[in-house]
N, C-alpha and C positions, 0 to 999 in steps of 0.2 A: 643508674639511669634506666627506667623502665622503657622498653621500646616496643612499638607495635600495639600498645593498649588503646582501647577506645574509651573516650570519656563521656560521661553524662553530667559531670559536675566537677568543680575544681578540687574537691577534697580527695578525689580518686587519683589525682595526677600531680601531686606536689613536685615530683622529680623533674618532669619535662614541660609542665605548663599547659594542662587542660586540652590535650588533643592526642590524636594518633602520633606515634613517635617518628623520629627522623627516617626510619625505613619506609614509612608511608609516604613521606615527602619525596624520598628518592623515587618511589614508584610513580609519583605524580609529575616527575620531571624537574624537581627542584634540586638537582644533583649538586650543583656548585654551592648554592647557599646552604643546603642541609649539611654537606660535608664540612663547610666552613664552620657551621654551628657546632658540630661535633668536636672539631679542633679547638674551638674557643672554649668549649666546656671542659675539655681535658686540661687546657692551659690554666683555666681558672681554679682548678683543683690543686694546683701545685702548692707546696708548703711555702710559707713566708710571705704570702700575699694577703693584703687587707681589702675589705670591701669598701668600694667607693660609695659615699652616702647620697650622691646625686648623679643622675644619668641624663645626658642631653639626647633628645630624640628629634632628629631632623627629618621633616616630611615636606613634600612639595605641594602642599595645599595651603590656602590662605584662610586661617581660622576666622570665621565670621559669625557663627551662631552656636549656642549651646544646644539648640533644639534640632536634633537629627531628623525629626519627622517633617520639618519645614523644607521648602524648596531651597532656601539659602543654606540651611544646615547640611542637607544632603549633598549639595554641590560644593560645599566648602570643607568637606572631609571630616565631619563630626564623627563618623563611624571609626575613622583611623585615630582620632585623638581622644574621644570621650567614652569609648566602649567599656573602660574600667572605672569610669566615673558615674555614668548613668547606665546601670545594668538592666537587662531584660530577661525574659524567659528563655531566650535563645541569643546566641551571638554568632557572627560569621567566623567559621573556623578557617584554618590555613588552606584547606582544599576548596574553600568557597561554600561549604555546606553549612546549614544552620545546625548548631550544636546546643543542646540543652544546658542551661546554667541553673542548677538546682539550688544554688545559694539564693537566687531571686525567688524561686518557687517552682512549682510543678505545673505542667500543662498536659492534659490528655484528652484524646478524642473519645467520646462515649457514644453508645448506640442511641439511635432516635430517628424519627421520621425525617427530620432536618439535620444537617451536619451540626454537631454540638461539641464545643470544647469547654472543659472545666479547668479553670485556672485557680490555683491556690498559692497565695504569696507566703513566703517564709514567715512564721509567727514572730521571729526575732528581727524581721526587717524594719529598719528605721533610717530615715534620712539623717544626714550629718547635722541638721539643725534640731534633731530630737523628735521630729514628727514621724510617726509610724507610716510605713508604706501601706497602701490600701487599694481596694478595687476602684476607688475614686480615680486613681491614676489611669486605670484601663478605660474607664468610661470617658475620660477626657481624651485619651489617645484615639478612641473610636469616633468620638464626636468630631475631632479635628480632621480625621482621615476619611470619614464616611462620605463627604461631599453633600450631605443632606441639608446642611445649613447654608443658606444663601442670603444675599442682600441685593437691593436694587443697584443696577449698573447702567452705564450709558446705552448699552445695547440689549438690556434685559437682565435677568438675575445672574449674579456672579457668586462664586464661592466666598464665604466669609473667611475661611481658613486657607492660608497659602501653603497647602500641603504638597509635599513632593510627589505623592502618589496616593490615589484612593484604592488601588487594586487590592482586592481581598477585603478590605475594611468596608467598602461600599456594599458588599454582599451580606454583611452582618445585619440581621433584622433587629436584634436587641442584645444588650449586655445587662444581665441581671446582677445587681449589686446593691447591697444595703450599705449606705454611706458609712465609711470607716471600717468596713469588714475586710477580711483577708481573702474572701472567696468571691469569684465571679463566674457566671455561666454565660458563654457566648453562643448564640444560636444564629445560624445563617438562614437566609431567606429560603422558603420552599423551592425546591428545584435547583438550588445553587450548591455547588460543591467546590471548595477551593483547596486543591491538592497541596499547595505550598503554604498551608496555614502556619507552619513553623517559622515563616518569615514575618509574622505579625507579632506585635508587642515585643519587639526586639530591643537589644541594647541600643542606647542613644535615642530611642523613640518613645519611651515611657517617661513623660515629664511630670514633675511634682505638682499635682493638682492643687495642693494647699497653697502654693505660691500664687497660682492663677486666681484661686478663690479670694485670697486676701487682696490682690491687686485690683480685681474686678468688683470687689465688695459684694461677694455672693456667699451668703451664709451656708448654703447647701448646694454644692456644685452638681451633685448627682441629680438632685431634684430639678435644678435649673435646666440641665441638659434634657432630662426626661420630658419636662413640660415645654421646652423649646421657646421660652420667652425671647422675643426678637431683640429687644433692647439689651437684655442681660447677655444673650449669646454674642451680640456684637462687641460688648466689652470684653468678654472672655476671648473672643477671636483676636481682638486688637492686641491683647497682651501675648497670646500664643504666637502671633506673627512677629511682633517687634520687641517684646519684653525680654527676650533672651539673646538679642543681638549683642555681640561682643566687640567692644571698642577698646583697644589698648589704652591703659591709663584711666579708664572710666568704667570700672566694674562695680556693680551693686551685689556684693557677695550674698546678701540675704535672698536674692533671687536665684542663687546657684547652689542649692543644697545637693549633696551627692547621695546616691544610693549604691555606691561601689567602694572598692578599696582605696581609691584616691578621691580627693576633692580639689577644687580650684582654690588656689591661694592668692594668685595675682596674675596680671597680664599687662605687659608693657613692651614697647618696642625694643628697649635696651636689654631687658632681662627675660624676655620670652614669656610663654604661658607656663606658669609654675603650678604643678600638681603635687600635693603633699598627701601623706598617709591620712586616711580618714579614721580617726580613733573610734568612731561609732559603727564602723563596719563590723558585721556579725560573722563574717566568714574568716578564712585564713588571711592574716594580716599581710599587706604588701611587703615584699622582701626588701625593697629599696625605699628609704623614706621620702625621696624627692625625685620627680621626673620634670625636666624642663623641655618643653616642646618648642623647637625652633621651626617656624613655618616658612612659607614661600616668601614672606615679606622680610625675612632675615637674610643676611648674606651667607647662605649655607656653605658656599665654597670656602669662605673665610673661616666660618665656624669649624669646618672639618680641619682646615689647616692649623687652626689655633688649638685643636684638641678639645673643643667644647662639645663635640658630638660623640656619643657612645653607641648610638644606633642610627643608621641612615637608611631611609626608605624613599627613594626618588625615582622618577622616570629615567631609564637608562639613557645616558648621553645628554640629559637636560642641563647639567652643569659643565658640559664640555670636558676638557681634560682635568681630572681631579685625582689627586693621589689618595689611594686607599691603603697606604702603608699603615700598619697597626690595626687593620681590620681583617676579618674573615667573612667571606661571602662572595657575591657576584651578581651577575645579571641573569634574570629568568623571565620567561614569558608570563605575562599576567592574565588574569581573567577579565580585565578590562579590555574593551575594544577601542583601539585608536581610530577615531572616526572624524570625518568632516560632517558636522550637523548643519544642514542647509536651511535657510529661511524659505518659507513658502509665500513670501510677499516680495515686493520690490523687484530687483533684477531677476529673482527666482520665482516670480508669480507663475511662470509657465513651466510645466513639466519638462518640455523640450530644453529649456535653458538649464535646468538641473541636470538633465542627461548630458548636455553638452560638456559641462564641467567634469562629469564622471568619465566621459569618453576621452578627455585629454589628460586626466589624472593618471600618472604612471604608477599604478599600484604595485606591479611586480618590481619595478626599479626602486620604489620607496622601501619595499620589504627587503630587497637585496642589500640596500645601503644602510637602512636604519632600523629594520624590524627584528634583527636577531644579533645584537651586539654581544660578542663573547660566548655565544652558544649556537649550536646547530641541532635542531630537532628534526628527526626523520618523519615523525608523525605527530598528530594532536597539536597542542598549543604551540604556537610559534614556528610551525613547520612550513609556512607559506603565507601569502596574502590572505587576509581574513575575508571570507566570502559571504558572511551573514552579519546582520546587525543584532540579532537576538539569540542565535545559537553559537556555541563555542566549538572549537575545532576537535574536541574530544567527545562531542555528542555522537551517539550512535546514528543519528539521522543526518548529520552534517553533510557528508559527501553525497548522499542520495538526493538532497533537496536543493542544493546550491548551484545547479547547472546554469541558471540564468546569469550568473556572475561572469561566465567565460568571456562574454563580449567586452567586459570592462577590465580585463586583466592587464592589458598593455595599452599605452596611450595611442589613440588613433585621431590625429589632428583633422584629417579629412572628414571623418564621420562626425567629429565634434562640431566642425564648421557647418555641416549639413543640418545638424540638430539645432544649432544656434540660428541658422537661417529660418528654420521652421518655427522657431519661437517668436520671431519678429523682433528680437532684441538686437540692437546694433551696437557694436563696440562696447560691450559691457565691462564695467569694473567690478571685480569681486573682492571685497574686503574680508580677509580671514583673521579672526581674532583668537587670541589665546593669552594665558597669563604668562607674561615675560618677567625676567629673562628665562628662556628655555632654548638652548642651542639646537636640540634635536628637532623641536617643532619649527624653529626658524629655518632649519635646513629643509624640512618638509614643505613649508610654504614656498621656499625658493625653488625647489625642484618642480612643484606644481606650476609655479609662475612661468618657469622656462619652458615647460612642456606645453602649456596652454596658450602661450604667445602665438604659436603657429596657427591656432584655431581662431584667433581674433579675440581672445579673452584676456583682459588685463587683470592679473591677480596681484593684490596689494597686501603686504604684511601689516596687519593691524594689531599685532601683539602689544600688550602694555601691562605694566605692573599692577594697575588697578582694573584690569579687564575682568568683567563678570559675564557669565553665560547669558544672563538676563538681557544683555545689550543686543542679543540677536532678535529677541521679540520686540525690542524697542526700535529696531531698524538702524542701529548704529553700526552694525556689521552685517555681512551677508552670509557668513559661515563661521562656525566655531570649530577649532581644532582642539580636541581633548579626548579623554577616555569615555567610557560608557556614560551616557546621559550628560555629555559635555563636561564631565568632572575633570578638573585640572590635575588632581593627584591620584591617590589610590582609588580604584574603581573595580566593579565587576564582582559577580558571585556565581555560584553554580546554578542557582535557581533562575538567574537572569531577570529578576523582578524589575530592577532599574532600567535595564535595556528595553523591556517590554513597555514600561510606563513612558519612556522617552519618545515613543511613537504613537501612544494611545491618546485619543482626542481629549483635550481639556485637562491633561495632567500637568502638574507643576513642572516636572522635568522635561516636558515637551516644549523646549525652547523655540523650536522652529515652527511651532503652531501647525504641525501637520495634522490633518483630520481626514480619516477614511473609514467610513462605516463598515466596510467589509473587513478591513484589518482589525478593527475593534471587535467585531463579531468572532473572527478567528481566534484572536488572543483570549477572549472570554471563554470560548469553548475549550481551547487548549488548557485553560486553568483547571479544568476538572475532568478532562478526557482521559480514559484509561486504556482504550483499545489502540494498540500500536499501529494497526493499518489505518485507522482514522487519523491518528496523530501524523503519520507519514503524509497522508493526502493533504491535511490542513497545513502542515509546515511547507509543503511544496507550493501550495497556492499562495501562502503568505510570502515566501521568498520571491516568487514570480511577481507578485503585486509590488513588493518593496523595490525590486530592481527596475520595475516599470515606472513607478511613481517617484523614486529617487529622493526620499526625504533626507537621506544621509548617505555618505559614501564610506563604507568600512575599509580600513587600510590594512591593519595587522593587529595581532594581540599585543597590547601595550607592554613593552619590555620594562621591567622594574629592576633597579639595582638596590639590593637589600644587603646591608653589611653591618656586622656586629663587631664592636671593638674587641681586640684581643683581651681575654680575661672574662668574657661574658658567659654567663651560664643561663640556660633556658631561653636563649634567643632562637626563635623558630620563624623562618621566612613565611610571609603570607602575602602573596601577590594578588590581593583582593581589596574590596572596599574597606576592610577592617585594618589593612596594613600590618606592619610589623608590631604595632602597638596593641594588637588583639590580646596579648597576655603580658602586658608590661608589669603587672603586679607580681609576676614570677621572676622578673629580671634581677640578676645579681652580677655586678661587675667588680672584679678583683684585680688589683694592680700591685 
């Protein structure tokens, strides 16, 4: 097993699965899980054991869309489930960083007056239905994520595409692509620079353009996007928004071609989401023929007990007491931020009302009881209550810019009552929604309810199996309890793109509909700022603004329980939006 190597493509890393080795994970604080992986790998190498042809992968997200670039897809864990089905130029590695996937193609920044990226798809790249990958796919991704295509709405123009985020993509001026070609040149607008350009055109976000073209009856999709014909683009957007929604038992497989080592075979309530080896994949073949994804709608606790799960990636404590006998791994702090995302309408139309809830929320007590199960971190991730919505605790800037959080560390019922009085809201009821069952989040709501009772705030548990974060914007709940961007399952990345988008005006992931021009301007400037002193000043202003406006209440780094069945090889914990499934094509389970 090669340890400590850095990957730019999977062919370099057959032995451990496309990333820095377990020593790197140990340095990042994944001591329990990484050690468990090493143990599992050693066991799997013992003589007399046979490879298991199918591995169950349990994850606490409700699979709802094939399209990871859509709001629904991003929030329903597409990155954790489909990253080895729909590949991109980069994927989210286990440290949360974007890592190049050279099987898909190459991307490089080239000199020029404007920021310019050259993309070249692998000449051998072909979808599982036989259609070659092409720059048409990139043009579609840009069109959907750029925000430039709008249609008439009740209050004025609204986006055609229900994109999770337009960050980065909206700064692209053009994508030069000859339809059907393997090459594309992406040029950003003059004066714009997007430092995190490696988060663009990522795994699960490049969708098959030929499927859209067929469904929308568009002979040349690149030309249609370039000319911007309104009627044609509305048909394209309609399919992009809804054509990839996944309903158990009702799949149209012709709409789900794969560009990765696995493809979707079936999806049903009883049999789970079944991924099988893609015979048209041009890279190294998947090591296990079949992966069965059991999502939040499955009885994961029973599946674990029945031995149907070989890899488990869930929020720590979400299943309550569950035996992990026969597994190696444990709980680790995640890059997702356990957060209460608040509405900016209804009971929380007033900033003072939002501050009142924050003042009675016992953040320190919540962390002490629920924020570090089975581990104690002296510093960085998981070392205390999380004091930022966009920065992670191992950021060099974190401690210097988060002083405004001190007022909200411990519950203060008297101060909360004063803020509530200033808001003019009397005897408010706050409905907190989350995807149930989830024992840790149920306990979180219970502790907040008990603490806020003294301030005159009635907190109600609105968790439900069919809960969706979109219900916050619809006014059905007043707050969402989830990870970064209200995600119910794996979330977070080193770049923090989802966290930034979740507070940026008019972004799909901004479920609370928070809008603040100064926050937007700061976030946009930080996207390309290189001077550390300027970054420090901007981040300090941003943190002060967010703690004043209170669009969300950060609690702690979401703890994840990541466990691999005894006999597993190449299982490497990833407490990020990509989850443990980031390298599922390298998994081998021997029993």
